[in-house]
DRENDO-1510 file (C-alpha; in Angstrom, 1 decimal, always signed):
<recs>
REC; n; res; u; v; w
REC; 1; MET; +77.3; +161.5; +95.9 .
REC; 2; SER; +73.9; +162.7; +94.5 .
REC; 3; ASP; +73.5; +158.9; +93.1 .
REC; 4; VAL; +74.2; +157.8; +96.6 .
REC; 5; LEU; +71.8; +159.6; +98.4 .
REC; 6; SER; +69.3; +159.0; +95.6 .
REC; 7; LYS; +69.9; +155.1; +96.6 .
REC; 8; ILE; +69.5; +156.1; +100.2 .
REC; 9; TRP; +66.3; +158.0; +99.7 .
REC; 10; GLU; +64.8; +155.1; +97.6 .
REC; 11; GLY; +65.6; +152.5; +100.3 .
REC; 12; LEU; +64.0; +154.3; +103.0 .
REC; 13; GLU; +61.0; +154.8; +100.8 .
REC; 14; MET; +61.0; +151.2; +100.3 .
REC; 15; SER; +61.3; +150.8; +103.9 .
REC; 16; PHE; +58.5; +152.9; +104.7 .
REC; 17; LEU; +56.2; +151.5; +101.7 .
REC; 18; MET; +56.8; +148.1; +103.5 .
REC; 19; ALA; +56.0; +149.0; +107.2 .
REC; 20; TYR; +52.8; +150.9; +105.6 .
REC; 21; GLU; +51.2; +147.5; +104.2 .
REC; 22; VAL; +51.6; +146.4; +107.9 .
REC; 23; TRP; +51.1; +149.0; +110.0 .
REC; 24; TRP; +47.6; +148.5; +110.9 .
REC; 25; ALA; +47.9; +144.7; +111.4 .
REC; 26; LEU; +51.0; +145.3; +113.7 .
REC; 27; VAL; +49.3; +147.7; +116.1 .
REC; 28; LEU; +46.1; +145.3; +116.1 .
REC; 29; GLY; +48.3; +142.2; +117.0 .
REC; 30; PHE; +49.7; +144.4; +119.6 .
REC; 31; ALA; +46.4; +145.5; +121.2 .
REC; 32; ILE; +44.9; +142.1; +121.3 .
REC; 33; SER; +48.1; +140.9; +122.9 .
REC; 34; ALA; +47.4; +143.4; +125.3 .
REC; 35; ILE; +43.9; +142.6; +126.0 .
REC; 36; VAL; +44.8; +139.0; +126.7 .
REC; 37; GLN; +47.5; +140.1; +129.1 .
REC; 38; ALA; +45.1; +142.5; +131.2 .
REC; 39; TRP; +41.6; +140.9; +130.7 .
REC; 40; VAL; +41.7; +137.0; +130.1 .
REC; 41; PRO; +41.8; +135.1; +133.3 .
REC; 42; ARG; +44.6; +132.7; +133.2 .
REC; 43; ALA; +42.0; +129.6; +134.3 .
REC; 44; ARG; +40.4; +130.2; +130.9 .
REC; 45; ILE; +43.5; +130.2; +128.8 .
REC; 46; GLU; +44.2; +126.6; +130.5 .
REC; 47; GLY; +40.9; +125.2; +129.7 .
REC; 48; ALA; +41.4; +126.2; +126.1 .
REC; 49; LEU; +45.1; +125.4; +125.2 .
REC; 50; SER; +47.0; +124.0; +128.0 .
REC; 51; GLY; +46.7; +120.4; +126.1 .
REC; 52; GLU; +48.7; +118.8; +123.6 .
REC; 53; GLY; +45.9; +117.1; +121.5 .
REC; 54; PHE; +44.2; +117.8; +118.5 .
REC; 55; ALA; +41.4; +119.9; +120.1 .
REC; 56; PRO; +43.7; +122.6; +121.7 .
REC; 57; VAL; +46.1; +122.5; +118.8 .
REC; 58; ALA; +43.1; +123.2; +116.4 .
REC; 59; LYS; +41.6; +125.7; +118.8 .
REC; 60; ALA; +44.8; +127.6; +119.0 .
REC; 61; THR; +45.2; +127.3; +115.2 .
REC; 62; ALA; +41.8; +129.0; +114.7 .
REC; 63; LEU; +42.4; +131.6; +117.2 .
REC; 64; GLY; +45.6; +132.5; +115.3 .
REC; 65; ALA; +43.9; +132.6; +112.1 .
REC; 66; ALA; +41.3; +134.9; +113.3 .
REC; 67; SER; +44.1; +137.3; +114.8 .
REC; 68; SER; +45.7; +138.7; +111.8 .
REC; 69; SER; +48.9; +139.5; +113.3 .
REC; 70; CYS; +52.2; +140.7; +111.9 .
REC; 71; SER; +54.9; +138.3; +113.1 .
REC; 72; TYR; +56.1; +140.6; +115.9 .
REC; 73; ALA; +52.6; +141.0; +117.3 .
REC; 74; ALA; +52.2; +137.3; +117.1 .
REC; 75; ILE; +55.0; +136.1; +119.2 .
REC; 76; ALA; +53.8; +138.9; +121.7 .
REC; 77; ILE; +50.4; +137.3; +121.7 .
REC; 78; ALA; +51.9; +133.7; +121.7 .
REC; 79; LYS; +54.0; +134.5; +124.5 .
REC; 80; SER; +51.1; +136.2; +126.9 .
REC; 81; LEU; +49.2; +132.8; +126.2 .
REC; 82; PHE; +52.0; +130.7; +127.3 .
REC; 83; GLN; +52.4; +132.7; +130.5 .
REC; 84; LYS; +49.0; +132.2; +131.1 .
REC; 85; GLY; +49.0; +128.3; +131.0 .
REC; 86; ALA; +48.9; +127.5; +127.4 .
REC; 87; SER; +51.3; +124.7; +126.1 .
REC; 88; ALA; +54.3; +125.2; +123.8 .
REC; 89; VAL; +52.7; +123.4; +121.2 .
REC; 90; THR; +49.4; +125.4; +121.1 .
REC; 91; ALA; +51.5; +128.7; +121.6 .
REC; 92; LEU; +53.8; +127.8; +118.7 .
REC; 93; ALA; +50.6; +126.6; +116.8 .
REC; 94; PHE; +49.0; +130.1; +117.4 .
REC; 95; GLN; +51.9; +131.7; +115.9 .
REC; 96; PHE; +52.3; +129.6; +112.7 .
REC; 97; ALA; +48.7; +130.1; +112.3 .
REC; 98; SER; +48.3; +134.1; +112.7 .
REC; 99; THR; +51.4; +134.7; +110.2 .
REC; 100; ASN; +50.3; +132.0; +107.8 .
REC; 101; LEU; +46.7; +131.4; +107.8 .
REC; 102; VAL; +45.5; +135.1; +108.0 .
REC; 103; TRP; +43.2; +136.6; +105.1 .
REC; 104; GLU; +45.3; +139.6; +104.6 .
REC; 105; LEU; +48.3; +137.5; +103.8 .
REC; 106; GLY; +46.5; +135.5; +101.0 .
REC; 107; LEU; +45.3; +138.1; +99.6 .
REC; 108; VAL; +48.6; +140.0; +98.8 .
REC; 109; LEU; +49.7; +136.7; +97.7 .
REC; 110; TRP; +46.7; +136.2; +95.3 .
REC; 111; VAL; +46.9; +139.6; +93.8 .
REC; 112; LEU; +50.6; +140.0; +93.2 .
REC; 113; MET; +51.6; +136.3; +92.6 .
REC; 114; GLY; +48.6; +134.3; +92.0 .
REC; 115; TRP; +46.0; +132.1; +93.7 .
REC; 116; GLN; +48.2; +128.9; +93.8 .
REC; 117; PHE; +50.4; +130.8; +96.6 .
REC; 118; THR; +47.4; +131.7; +98.7 .
REC; 119; LEU; +46.7; +127.9; +98.5 .
REC; 120; ALA; +49.8; +126.6; +99.0 .
REC; 121; GLU; +50.3; +129.1; +101.9 .
REC; 122; PHE; +47.3; +128.0; +103.9 .
REC; 123; PHE; +47.6; +124.2; +103.1 .
REC; 124; GLY; +51.5; +124.4; +104.0 .
REC; 125; GLY; +50.8; +126.1; +107.2 .
REC; 126; ILE; +48.4; +123.5; +108.4 .
REC; 127; VAL; +51.0; +120.9; +107.5 .
REC; 128; LEU; +53.5; +123.3; +109.3 .
REC; 129; ILE; +51.4; +122.9; +112.3 .
REC; 130; GLY; +51.2; +119.6; +112.4 .
REC; 131; LEU; +54.8; +118.9; +111.7 .
REC; 132; MET; +55.6; +121.4; +114.9 .
REC; 133; ALA; +53.2; +119.7; +117.1 .
REC; 134; VAL; +55.0; +116.3; +116.6 .
REC; 135; MET; +58.5; +117.3; +116.7 .
REC; 136; LEU; +58.2; +119.3; +119.5 .
REC; 137; ARG; +57.2; +116.7; +121.8 .
REC; 138; LEU; +60.0; +114.7; +120.5 .
REC; 139; PHE; +62.7; +117.3; +121.1 .
REC; 140; VAL; +61.7; +119.4; +124.1 .
REC; 141; SER; +61.3; +118.0; +127.2 .
REC; 142; PRO; +58.4; +119.2; +129.7 .
REC; 143; ARG; +61.3; +120.3; +132.2 .
REC; 144; LEU; +62.6; +122.7; +129.6 .
REC; 145; GLU; +58.9; +123.8; +128.9 .
REC; 146; GLU; +58.4; +124.7; +132.3 .
REC; 147; GLN; +61.9; +126.5; +132.7 .
REC; 148; ALA; +60.4; +128.7; +129.5 .
REC; 149; ARG; +57.0; +129.3; +131.1 .
REC; 150; ARG; +58.7; +130.3; +134.6 .
REC; 151; HIS; +61.4; +132.5; +132.5 .
REC; 152; ALA; +58.5; +134.4; +130.4 .
REC; 153; GLN; +56.4; +135.1; +133.6 .
REC; 154; GLN; +59.4; +136.6; +135.1 .
REC; 155; ALA; +60.4; +138.7; +132.5 .
REC; 156; GLN; +57.0; +139.8; +131.1 .
REC; 157; ALA; +58.1; +141.5; +128.3 .
REC; 158; GLY; +60.7; +143.6; +130.4 .
REC; 159; HIS; +57.8; +145.1; +132.4 .
REC; 160; HIS; +55.1; +144.0; +135.0 .
REC; 161; HIS; +52.0; +143.1; +132.9 .
REC; 162; GLY; +49.9; +141.0; +135.6 .
REC; 163; ASP; +46.2; +140.0; +135.5 .
REC; 164; ASP; +44.3; +142.8; +136.0 .
REC; 165; GLU; +41.8; +141.3; +138.8 .
REC; 166; GLU; +39.2; +143.9; +138.6 .
REC; 167; ALA; +38.9; +144.1; +135.2 .
REC; 168; GLN; +38.5; +140.4; +135.0 .
REC; 169; SER; +35.9; +140.4; +137.5 .
REC; 170; LEU; +34.1; +142.6; +135.3 .
REC; 171; SER; +31.7; +141.6; +132.1 .
REC; 172; TRP; +33.0; +142.5; +128.8 .
REC; 173; ARG; +30.5; +145.5; +128.6 .
REC; 174; GLU; +31.9; +146.8; +131.8 .
REC; 175; ARG; +35.6; +146.3; +130.6 .
REC; 176; LEU; +34.8; +148.2; +127.3 .
REC; 177; ALA; +33.3; +151.4; +129.4 .
REC; 178; THR; +36.0; +151.5; +132.2 .
REC; 179; ARG; +39.0; +153.6; +132.0 .
REC; 180; ASP; +40.9; +151.5; +134.7 .
REC; 181; ALA; +40.3; +148.3; +132.6 .
REC; 182; TRP; +41.7; +150.1; +129.3 .
REC; 183; ALA; +44.7; +151.7; +131.3 .
REC; 184; GLY; +46.0; +148.2; +132.1 .
REC; 185; VAL; +45.6; +147.3; +128.6 .
REC; 186; GLY; +47.5; +150.4; +127.5 .
REC; 187; GLY; +50.2; +149.5; +129.7 .
REC; 188; ASN; +50.5; +146.0; +128.4 .
REC; 189; PHE; +50.6; +147.8; +124.8 .
REC; 190; ARG; +53.1; +150.4; +125.8 .
REC; 191; GLY; +55.5; +147.7; +127.2 .
REC; 192; ASP; +55.4; +145.2; +124.6 .
REC; 193; VAL; +56.0; +148.0; +121.9 .
REC; 194; GLN; +59.1; +149.5; +123.8 .
REC; 195; MET; +60.3; +145.8; +123.9 .
REC; 196; LEU; +60.3; +145.5; +120.3 .
REC; 197; TRP; +60.3; +148.5; +118.5 .
REC; 198; LYS; +63.9; +148.5; +117.7 .
REC; 199; GLU; +64.0; +145.5; +116.4 .
REC; 200; ILE; +60.8; +146.3; +114.4 .
REC; 201; THR; +62.2; +149.3; +112.9 .
REC; 202; LEU; +65.5; +147.6; +112.1 .
REC; 203; GLY; +63.5; +144.9; +110.2 .
REC; 204; PHE; +61.7; +147.4; +107.9 .
REC; 205; LEU; +64.7; +149.3; +107.4 .
REC; 206; LEU; +67.1; +146.2; +105.9 .
REC; 207; ALA; +64.4; +144.9; +103.9 .
REC; 208; GLY; +63.6; +148.7; +102.4 .
REC; 209; PHE; +67.7; +148.1; +101.4 .
REC; 210; ILE; +67.4; +144.3; +100.4 .
REC; 211; GLY; +64.8; +145.1; +97.7 .
REC; 212; LEU; +67.2; +147.5; +96.1 .
REC; 213; LEU; +69.6; +144.9; +95.2 .
REC; 214; GLY; +67.7; +143.8; +92.2 .
REC; 215; ASP; +67.0; +140.2; +90.6 .
REC; 216; ASP; +70.8; +139.9; +89.6 .
REC; 217; PHE; +71.8; +139.6; +93.3 .
REC; 218; PHE; +69.1; +137.0; +93.9 .
REC; 219; ASN; +69.5; +134.8; +90.8 .
REC; 220; PHE; +73.2; +133.6; +91.9 .
REC; 221; LEU; +71.8; +132.2; +95.0 .
REC; 222; PHE; +69.6; +130.1; +93.1 .
REC; 223; VAL; +70.6; +126.8; +91.4 .
REC; 224; THR; +69.4; +126.9; +87.9 .
REC; 225; ASP; +71.4; +124.2; +85.8 .
REC; 226; ALA; +70.6; +121.4; +88.2 .
REC; 227; PRO; +67.9; +118.3; +88.3 .
REC; 228; PRO; +64.7; +119.9; +89.2 .
REC; 229; ALA; +64.7; +117.7; +92.8 .
REC; 230; VAL; +68.1; +119.4; +93.6 .
REC; 231; GLN; +66.8; +122.8; +92.6 .
REC; 232; THR; +63.9; +122.7; +94.9 .
REC; 233; ILE; +65.9; +121.2; +97.8 .
REC; 234; GLU; +68.7; +124.0; +97.6 .
REC; 235; ASN; +65.8; +126.8; +97.2 .
REC; 236; VAL; +63.6; +125.7; +99.9 .
REC; 237; ILE; +67.3; +126.0; +102.2 .
REC; 238; VAL; +68.2; +129.2; +100.7 .
REC; 239; GLY; +64.7; +130.8; +101.1 .
REC; 240; PRO; +64.6; +130.8; +104.9 .
REC; 241; LEU; +68.3; +132.0; +105.0 .
REC; 242; ILE; +67.0; +134.8; +102.8 .
REC; 243; ALA; +64.2; +135.6; +105.3 .
REC; 244; ILE; +66.4; +135.4; +108.5 .
REC; 245; LEU; +68.7; +138.2; +106.6 .
REC; 246; SER; +65.7; +140.0; +105.4 .
REC; 247; PHE; +64.1; +140.5; +108.9 .
REC; 248; VAL; +60.4; +141.2; +107.1 .
REC; 249; CYS; +57.2; +140.1; +109.2 .
REC; 250; SER; +54.6; +138.4; +107.6 .
REC; 251; VAL; +52.5; +140.4; +105.1 .
REC; 252; GLY; +55.7; +142.5; +104.7 .
REC; 253; ASN; +57.4; +139.6; +103.4 .
REC; 254; VAL; +55.0; +139.0; +100.3 .
REC; 255; PRO; +56.7; +142.0; +98.6 .
REC; 256; LEU; +60.0; +140.1; +98.5 .
REC; 257; ALA; +58.6; +136.8; +97.9 .
REC; 258; ALA; +57.1; +138.4; +94.5 .
REC; 259; VAL; +61.1; +139.5; +94.0 .
REC; 260; LEU; +62.4; +136.3; +94.4 .
REC; 261; TRP; +59.8; +134.3; +92.4 .
REC; 262; SER; +60.8; +137.0; +89.8 .
REC; 263; GLY; +64.3; +136.2; +90.0 .
REC; 264; GLY; +64.1; +132.2; +89.5 .
REC; 265; ILE; +63.4; +130.9; +92.6 .
REC; 266; SER; +61.3; +127.8; +92.7 .
REC; 267; PHE; +58.0; +127.6; +93.8 .
REC; 268; GLY; +59.1; +125.5; +97.1 .
REC; 269; GLY; +61.4; +128.1; +97.6 .
REC; 270; VAL; +59.0; +130.9; +97.9 .
REC; 271; ILE; +56.8; +129.1; +100.4 .
REC; 272; ALA; +59.8; +128.0; +102.8 .
REC; 273; PHE; +60.6; +132.1; +102.7 .
REC; 274; LEU; +57.3; +132.9; +103.5 .
REC; 275; PHE; +57.2; +130.6; +106.4 .
REC; 276; ALA; +60.4; +131.7; +107.8 .
REC; 277; ASP; +59.3; +135.2; +108.7 .
REC; 278; LEU; +59.2; +133.6; +112.7 .
REC; 279; VAL; +62.9; +132.8; +112.6 .
REC; 280; VAL; +64.3; +136.5; +111.5 .
REC; 281; ILE; +67.1; +137.7; +113.6 .
REC; 282; PRO; +64.9; +140.3; +115.6 .
REC; 283; ILE; +62.6; +137.7; +116.9 .
REC; 284; ILE; +65.3; +135.0; +117.7 .
REC; 285; LEU; +66.5; +137.7; +120.0 .
REC; 286; ALA; +63.1; +138.3; +121.4 .
REC; 287; TYR; +62.5; +134.7; +121.9 .
REC; 288; ARG; +65.5; +134.4; +123.9 .
REC; 289; LYS; +64.2; +137.5; +126.1 .
REC; 290; TYR; +60.8; +135.7; +126.6 .
REC; 291; TYR; +61.6; +132.2; +127.1 .
REC; 292; GLY; +65.6; +132.0; +127.9 .
REC; 293; THR; +68.4; +130.6; +125.7 .
REC; 294; ALA; +68.0; +127.0; +125.8 .
REC; 295; PHE; +64.3; +126.9; +124.9 .
REC; 296; ALA; +64.7; +129.4; +122.2 .
REC; 297; LEU; +67.6; +127.7; +120.5 .
REC; 298; ARG; +65.6; +124.4; +120.5 .
REC; 299; ILE; +62.4; +126.0; +119.2 .
REC; 300; VAL; +64.2; +127.7; +116.6 .
REC; 301; ALA; +66.1; +124.8; +115.4 .
REC; 302; LEU; +62.5; +122.7; +115.0 .
REC; 303; MET; +61.1; +125.5; +113.2 .
REC; 304; LEU; +63.8; +125.7; +110.5 .
REC; 305; VAL; +63.8; +121.8; +109.9 .
REC; 306; THR; +59.8; +121.9; +109.6 .
REC; 307; ILE; +59.9; +124.8; +107.5 .
REC; 308; VAL; +61.9; +122.8; +105.3 .
REC; 309; ILE; +60.2; +119.5; +105.4 .
REC; 310; ALA; +56.6; +121.2; +105.2 .
REC; 311; ALA; +57.9; +123.5; +101.9 .
REC; 312; LEU; +59.1; +120.1; +100.1 .
REC; 313; ILE; +55.6; +118.4; +100.8 .
REC; 314; VAL; +53.8; +121.5; +99.7 .
REC; 315; ASP; +56.3; +121.5; +96.3 .
REC; 316; GLY; +56.1; +117.8; +95.6 .
REC; 317; LEU; +52.1; +117.9; +96.2 .
REC; 318; PHE; +51.2; +121.1; +94.0 .
REC; 319; SER; +53.5; +119.6; +91.4 .
REC; 320; LEU; +51.9; +116.2; +91.2 .
REC; 321; GLY; +48.5; +118.2; +91.0 .
REC; 322; GLY; +49.6; +120.4; +88.2 .
REC; 323; LEU; +49.4; +123.5; +90.2 .
REC; 324; ILE; +52.4; +125.3; +90.2 .
REC; 325; PRO; +52.1; +128.8; +88.1 .
REC; 326; THR; +53.7; +128.5; +84.4 .
REC; 327; GLY; +53.0; +132.1; +83.4 .
REC; 328; PRO; +54.4; +135.2; +83.2 .
REC; 329; ARG; +56.2; +136.4; +86.8 .
REC; 330; PRO; +55.7; +139.3; +88.3 .
REC; 331; THR; +57.8; +142.5; +87.4 .
REC; 332; ARG; +59.6; +144.7; +89.9 .
REC; 333; GLU; +56.7; +147.8; +89.5 .
REC; 334; ASP; +54.1; +145.3; +90.6 .
REC; 335; VAL; +56.1; +144.3; +93.9 .
REC; 336; PHE; +56.2; +147.6; +95.6 .
REC; 337; GLY; +52.6; +149.9; +95.3 .
REC; 338; SER; +52.3; +152.9; +96.6 .
REC; 339; VAL; +50.2; +155.4; +99.4 .
REC; 340; GLU; +46.7; +155.8; +97.4 .
REC; 341; VAL; +43.4; +156.8; +98.7 .
REC; 342; ASP; +42.0; +152.9; +99.4 .
REC; 343; TYR; +41.3; +150.4; +101.9 .
REC; 344; LYS; +45.1; +150.2; +103.2 .
REC; 345; LEU; +45.1; +154.0; +103.8 .
REC; 346; PHE; +41.9; +154.1; +106.1 .
REC; 347; LEU; +43.0; +150.8; +107.8 .
REC; 348; ASN; +46.1; +152.7; +108.5 .
REC; 349; ILE; +44.6; +155.7; +109.9 .
REC; 350; ILE; +42.3; +153.5; +112.0 .
REC; 351; GLY; +46.0; +151.8; +113.2 .
REC; 352; LEU; +47.3; +155.1; +114.0 .
REC; 353; ALA; +44.4; +156.1; +116.1 .
REC; 354; VAL; +44.1; +152.8; +117.8 .
REC; 355; PHE; +48.2; +153.1; +118.8 .
REC; 356; ALA; +47.6; +157.0; +119.9 .
REC; 357; ALA; +44.6; +155.9; +122.0 .
REC; 358; LEU; +46.2; +153.2; +123.8 .
REC; 359; TRP; +49.2; +155.2; +124.5 .
REC; 360; TRP; +47.7; +158.0; +125.8 .
REC; 361; VAL; +45.7; +155.8; +128.2 .
REC; 362; SER; +48.5; +154.3; +129.7 .
REC; 363; ARG; +49.8; +157.6; +131.1 .
REC; 364; GLY; +51.3; +156.6; +134.8 .
REC; 365; GLN; +51.2; +152.7; +133.7 .
REC; 366; SER; +54.2; +151.3; +134.3 .
REC; 367; GLY; +55.7; +150.4; +130.8 .
REC; 368; GLY; +58.8; +149.1; +131.8 .
REC; 369; HIS; +62.4; +149.7; +130.6 .
REC; 370; GLY; +62.9; +147.3; +128.1 .
REC; 371; CYS; +66.3; +145.2; +128.3 .
REC; 372; GLU; +67.3; +147.0; +131.7 .
REC; 373; HIS; +64.4; +145.6; +133.5 .
REC; 374; HIS; +64.7; +142.4; +131.9 .
REC; 375; ALA; +68.5; +141.9; +132.7 .
REC; 376; ARG; +67.4; +142.7; +136.7 .
REC; 377; ASP; +64.9; +140.5; +136.6 .
REC; 378; ALA; +67.1; +137.4; +134.7 .
REC; 379; HIS; +69.5; +137.7; +138.1 .
REC; 380; SER; +66.3; +137.2; +140.7 .
REC; 381; HIS; +66.6; +133.6; +142.1 .
REC; 382; HIS; +62.7; +134.2; +142.8 .
REC; 383; LEU; +61.4; +132.5; +139.6 .
REC; 384; ASP; +57.3; +132.7; +140.2 .
REC; 385; TYR; +56.1; +136.2; +138.8 .
REC; 386; GLN; +54.5; +137.6; +141.9 .
REC; 387; PRO; +51.9; +139.9; +141.2 .
REC; 388; ASP; +50.3; +137.1; +138.9 .
REC; 389; LYS; +50.6; +134.6; +141.6 .
REC; 390; GLN; +49.1; +136.7; +144.4 .
REC; 391; ALA; +46.0; +137.6; +142.4 .
REC; 392; HIS; +45.4; +134.1; +141.2 .
REC; 393; LYS; +46.6; +131.8; +144.1 .
REC; 394; PRO; +44.5; +128.9; +143.3 .
REC; 395; GLU; +44.9; +129.1; +139.2 .
REC; 396; ALA; +49.1; +129.5; +139.8 .
REC; 397; ALA; +48.9; +126.0; +141.7 .
REC; 398; GLY; +47.4; +124.4; +139.0 .
REC; 399; VAL; +49.9; +125.4; +136.4 .
</recs>
């Protein structure tokens, strides 16, 4: 009995350490999403991200790389951009960039696994975005995309955000000093957190206990006695499947990637695993809530296909260039850190303060009631989001 309790405690401790790694980024991502929803006019988003050519996708990629978001926060921001007129291509480009092209992810990869993985992650992320932009236009019709947009505008993450017309009429300096403007941001922040906190918590718990399984558990999943090409193909398929079951978000999945690397998975398999943080089960369920079942299934299938193809491309090019690491792989002691007095501690303290401040300022705001509001909205025959339509009639007409 004591051994069982010890393992449970160890699993909870590992879950906490993984959550500790990404807490500040998670709060920052949801805060950015809340600001976008409350303060950024739809016309501005439409002008920058509504197209499907190179320039809008490049802008969305740059915006995502600058956002430094956790996976769960990235999909919330992308949802708000999509609601405000961004195309599906640019919204998904933002998601991929904000989880694969951010500096903190690259830094953790560099420290735990080597600079080659950081380079592969960034290069592969750009390949991934390019593949998704092409395949989305081939397999997602404009009609299905507009249906998904109406669904997202209606659902509003289980609560009515709405553009804050008064806040948007103010300058950025005035917004920063106006309590009502921040109250709107806080209401959006509270609603998104209430929408996804169960999925996020479950993801961290499962990740912590999966980390206890050890290298032997993962070893039998990987083909090791086959030709290199067969091994690579098998690994880039198994990698995303492990990611789907592990429920871990962007920066938090690097420790598990290190476990897989030490357990024998190929270079391409690690890259595929890292890319797959946007198709874990809680996020798939969130896609369904945001966009409806048909659109969610279509983009998840396309993501899986592009992840496998991009990982194979990266593995092949890095193999030809002699960039795949051949030295010692990390030990389990290198994988999971500890709470220490370092930059992560101060960033997490700041994240806690931001969370508390936005939660406090949202008092009296309608944060929604999660799935209950969404279920009622799903049965509504009026698909237009009324507060947004009334506040921005000229812009809404152009969507």
